[in-house]
Each structure stands twice: as C-alpha cells, then as structure tokens.
C-alpha positions in Angstrom: 120.6 2.3 173.1 121.7 5.9 173.5 123.2 8.1 170.7 126.8 7.7 171.9 126.6 3.9 171.9 125.1 4.0 168.3 128.0 6.2 167.0 130.5 3.8 168.7 128.8 0.9 167.0 129.0 2.6 163.6 132.6 3.6 164.2 133.5 -0.1 164.3 134.8 -0.7 160.8 133.6 -4.4 161.0 130.0 -3.4 161.7 127.8 -4.2 158.6 126.3 -0.7 158.8 129.6 1.2 159.0 129.3 2.3 155.4 126.5 4.7 156.5 129.2 7.1 158.1 131.1 7.3 154.8 128.0 7.7 152.8 126.8 10.5 155.1 130.1 12.3 154.8 129.9 12.1 151.0 126.4 13.4 150.9 127.3 16.3 153.1 130.2 17.2 150.8 128.0 17.0 147.7 125.4 19.2 149.5 128.0 21.8 150.4 129.4 21.7 146.8 126.0 22.6 145.3 125.4 25.2 148.0 128.7 26.8 147.0 127.8 26.8 143.3 124.4 28.3 143.9 125.7 30.9 146.2 128.6 31.9 143.9 126.3 32.6 141.0 124.5 35.4 142.8 126.8 36.8 145.5 130.0 38.7 145.6 132.8 37.8 148.0 131.5 39.4 151.2 128.0 38.2 150.7 129.3 34.8 149.8 131.2 34.4 153.0 128.3 35.6 155.1 126.0 33.1 153.5 128.4 30.2 153.7 129.3 30.9 157.3 125.7 30.0 158.2 126.2 26.5 156.9 127.5 24.1 159.5 129.1 20.6 159.0 130.4 18.0 161.4 134.2 17.9 161.9 136.1 14.7 162.6 135.3 15.0 166.3 131.5 15.2 165.7 131.4 18.9 166.5 129.4 21.3 164.4 131.5 24.0 162.8 131.0 26.4 159.9 132.1 25.6 156.4 134.5 28.5 156.5 136.2 27.2 159.6 136.3 23.7 158.3 137.9 24.8 155.0 140.4 26.9 156.9 141.3 24.1 159.2 141.9 21.9 156.2 144.3 24.4 154.8 142.0 25.8 152.1 140.8 29.3 151.4 137.2 29.2 150.4 137.3 32.0 147.9 134.5 32.2 145.4 135.0 30.0 142.4 134.1 30.8 138.8 130.4 30.8 137.9 129.2 27.5 136.4 128.8 29.2 133.0 132.4 30.3 133.1 133.7 26.9 134.1 131.8 25.3 131.3 132.8 28.0 128.7 129.2 29.1 128.2 129.9 32.8 128.7 131.6 34.7 125.9 135.1 35.8 126.6 135.7 39.5 126.8 138.9 39.0 124.8 138.6 39.0 121.0 140.1 35.8 119.6 141.4 36.3 116.2 141.2 33.3 113.9 144.4 32.4 112.1 144.6 34.2 108.8 145.8 32.6 105.6 149.5 33.1 104.8 148.7 35.0 101.6 146.6 37.5 103.5 149.5 38.2 105.8 151.8 38.7 102.9 149.3 41.0 101.2 149.0 43.0 104.4 152.7 43.3 104.6 152.9 44.5 101.0 150.2 47.1 101.5 151.8 48.4 104.7 155.3 48.7 103.1 153.9 51.0 100.3 151.8 54.1 100.0 148.7 52.0 99.4 147.4 51.8 102.9 144.8 54.6 102.5 143.7 53.4 99.1 143.4 49.7 99.6 140.8 47.6 101.4 141.9 44.1 102.5 139.6 41.6 104.2 139.6 37.9 104.9 136.7 35.6 105.7 137.7 31.9 106.0 139.6 30.9 102.9 138.3 33.9 100.9 140.3 37.1 100.6 139.0 40.4 99.2 141.5 43.0 97.9 140.2 46.3 96.5 142.5 49.0 95.0 141.0 52.4 94.1 141.4 53.9 90.7 144.0 56.6 91.5 146.7 54.0 91.1 145.1 52.1 88.2 143.2 54.0 85.6 142.4 57.6 84.5 138.7 58.4 84.4 137.1 57.0 81.3 140.2 55.0 80.3 141.3 51.3 80.5 145.1 51.7 80.1 147.1 50.7 83.2 149.1 53.4 84.9 152.7 52.8 85.7 151.8 52.7 89.4 149.3 49.9 88.6 152.1 47.8 87.0 154.2 48.1 90.1 151.3 47.0 92.3 150.4 44.1 90.0 154.0 43.0 89.8 154.0 42.5 93.6 150.7 40.7 93.4 151.9 38.5 90.6 154.6 37.1 92.9 152.1 36.5 95.7 149.7 34.7 93.3 152.5 32.6 91.8 153.6 31.5 95.3 150.0 30.5 96.2 148.7 28.5 93.2 145.8 26.9 95.2 143.8 30.2 95.1 141.4 31.1 92.3 141.3 34.8 91.4 138.2 36.6 90.4 138.9 40.1 89.0 136.1 42.6 89.1 136.1 45.9 87.4 134.2 49.0 88.5 133.7 52.5 87.3 132.5 55.8 88.7 129.1 57.3 87.8 130.3 59.6 85.0 128.5 58.6 81.8 130.6 57.5 78.9 129.5 57.1 75.3 132.4 56.5 72.9 133.1 54.2 70.0 135.4 52.1 72.3 133.2 52.3 75.4 129.5 52.8 74.6 128.7 52.6 78.4 130.3 52.0 81.8 129.5 48.3 81.3 132.0 48.0 78.5 134.5 50.2 80.3 134.4 48.1 83.6 134.6 44.8 81.7 137.6 45.9 79.6 139.3 47.2 82.8 138.9 43.8 84.4 140.1 41.9 81.3 143.0 44.3 80.9 144.1 43.4 84.5 143.6 39.7 83.7 145.6 39.9 80.5 148.4 41.6 82.4 148.7 38.7 84.9 148.6 36.2 82.0 151.5 38.0 80.4 153.3 37.6 83.7 153.0 33.8 83.4 150.0 33.1 85.7 147.7 30.2 84.7 144.6 31.8 82.9 142.4 28.9 84.2 142.8 30.3 87.7 141.3 33.7 86.8 138.0 35.2 85.7 137.2 38.8 84.8 133.8 40.6 85.2 132.6 44.2 84.8 130.1 45.8 87.2 129.9 49.3 85.7 129.0 51.9 88.4 126.3 49.8 90.1 128.4 48.8 93.2 129.9 52.0 94.5 131.8 51.9 97.8 131.1 55.6 98.5 128.8 58.3 97.1 130.1 59.7 93.8 130.1 63.2 95.0 133.8 64.2 94.8 136.9 63.4 92.6 138.4 61.4 95.6 135.3 59.3 96.0 135.0 58.6 92.3 138.6 57.4 92.3 137.7 55.0 95.1 134.8 53.7 93.1 136.8 53.4 89.9 138.5 50.4 91.4 139.6 46.8 90.7 138.6 44.1 93.1 140.4 40.8 93.6 138.5 38.0 95.2 140.8 35.1 96.1 139.2 31.8 97.1 141.1 28.7 98.0 140.2 25.7 95.8 138.5 22.9 97.6 140.5 19.7 97.8 138.9 16.9 95.7 
C-alpha cells in the first residue's frame, strides 16, 4: 500500500484509525507553541522571525509551509508574545504600585500641605501605622515645656482628625536636643522630654479625646533625627512624634 492510499484511508472519517490525523495535528500545534515560547524568551523580533521561518508545518493540503506563512494565511500576525515570566506575573512591574493609604493619612497630608508645616513635618505610613513628627520650632522653646501658640493651632487640627478616627491608638513621644539641662523642674533631658509628651497628651484630653487611647513617653536626646550641630537641627530634634496604630478588631 503506497503513501497516498494510506492518507486516503485515514481521511475516511469512519476508519477506526482516523483519530491519528487529529492527534498528529494537535501534537504539531503543541510543538509549535513550545517552540514559540522558547524562542520568544531569547530573541527579539527579527531574530524571532528568522528562527520561526525555519519551522515547517503541513497545511490543509498536505504541503509543507513555514509557520510564518501558515499564520499569515490564517489571518494571524505572528508577533512575539510576552515572555512566560511576564505572562505569569513573575517579573516585577517597572511601575510603582502604591498601596491604598488610610483615610486619616490622606487627611493629615492635606492638613500639612495647606499650612506652612511642609518643611517641618515628617509624615509616613506603613500598613495601619502612621508616624507624624513635628519639629520643635512650632512646639516648644529650647529647655521649656510650655506649648507655643503655633502648637495649639496644629494640635487643634489634629484633635479634629483624631476625633473623627476613634479606632486609632495614639502614642505621643517627646524628644529634646542635646543641650544639657539641670534645673529644679528639669534635672535632665529625660524629665524635659517626658513632660513635653505629657503636656501634649494633657492638651488632647482637655479637648475631649479619650485618655485611654493615648500614651506619653520621653526619649530625651537619644533618638536625634539629624546631628545637633545647628539651631535649625536642634529644633528638628526637639520634636513631638505621634505614632497612630489602628486597633485590631477582636
């Protein structure tokens, strides 16, 4: 039996071995698919087309033609596809995807940008925790713990934000510069920083905030943001820090 008679026999849809033709077509397509994936991972467009053009398949008439010609005949443009890693999302995207920030962070950011605080405030968010730092120029004079008028204006705005977001706990941290202090009221920077923190806490309690939401801690001059080598830097270090953390649902 010659080859033409064998093909004719397999073309008969009632022949018990007719499935071999369909199976062969499927295996050919799978082979071409994996060749494409392999080639696309290492070659650019011109090299890709040159390599693929060397691969031949059988068309519907049993003639050998290149994959490029076959795809074009079928109305497809065999452009390189994405690499497998890209299709599966394994390669990092060049675009920075920002996570959605808490509402209170956006409100704080708006407050800072609408005042003269932008150069004297640090605002950061990590998950449900927010860190707000305000340097001492707006809060206290050096060596003192009495709030300035500018501090009261800032804290009034914060009070409203804290009141509208009752599910956040507020840790208030007081800091000083490195200038030594030794007075009856403040024997060291530890006492000064602690009283500054509690002064801020007491102010918010007077504004009606729940004291159980807040804590106050002094850190003296042991956590400076910048070197204490100028009046401006000392003012940055003479700061109050607010750490807001969302309470976990029980």
